[in-house]
C-alpha positions, 0 to 999 in steps of 0.5 A, a space after each residue: 871231400 878230401 884231398 885224395 878222394 876219388 871222383 866217380 866215373 859220371 863226375 870224371 865224364 861230366 867234368 871232361 864234358 864241360 870242359 869242351 868248347 867251341 868257338 866259330 863264326 855263325 854263317 846264319 842268324 841264330 835266333 837274336 844272334 846275327 849271322 857272321 858273329 863269333 860265338 861260343 858253344 859249351 856243354 853244360 852237363 849239369 842242365 843237359 844242354 848245349 849253350 850257344 853264347 855271344 855277347 849277352 845273349 845265351 841260346 840253350 838246346 836240350 841234349 836229347 834234340 842234338 843229332 850230331 856235330 861234324 867238323 870238316 875242312 871246307 875243301 872236302 865239303 866243297 868236293 863231296 857234292 853231299 847235300 851237307 857240302 852243297 848247303 854249307 857253301 850254297 848257303 854261305 855264298 849268300 850269307 855273310 860268310 859267303 865271301 870268306 868261304 868262297 874266297 878261300 876255295 882257290 886252286 893251290 891254296 895251302 890254308 884250309 878253313 874248318 867248317 862245323 855243322 850242329 845238327 838238332 831237332 827243332 821244337 816243331 820236331 824238324 831236322 836242322 843244321 847250324 854252320 860255323 867257320 872254326 876260330 882260333 884265338 884271334 881269327 879263323 883257325 887255318 891248319 892242315 889237320 883238324 884242331 884238337 879242341 874242335 875234335 874234342 868238342 865233336 867227340 863230346 857232342 857225338 858221345 851225348 847223341 849216342 846216349 840219347 839215340 834211338 835204340 835201333 834193333 833193325 835197319 
């Protein structure tokens, strides 16, 4: 390839996908990764897997088993009353991250933490979810709006899900 050669649309899409990363504290154990540890989620388009990395441990999840990735602020999740919000808040209250999430759900607080939920299908075919509190460079990301990097990762995962999703013709 020369200096001015053009990349195909597929190569550009793979490069963009490979650049998408998410950094967050896991609210539950993930295999040998204990709850409460900061993990990195990245996409490996060449292998068609999502990689969860902590220390020297890597856990992969094939693209075809991904079902979604959503980043919401903790206040919205707590107020929504949805199963998702209740699961995150309720599960967190009994886990390592519970004190962190619970402590920050005070009235009148100005900083908002962001919680990400990765939905997937496990090897047995059951729907599962992993929850993370988003991290910035040195600690929890607190901001009034969703972090750009988290938004990009969310979009990348959901684009993959749409590629591998069912071909629904009737609801």
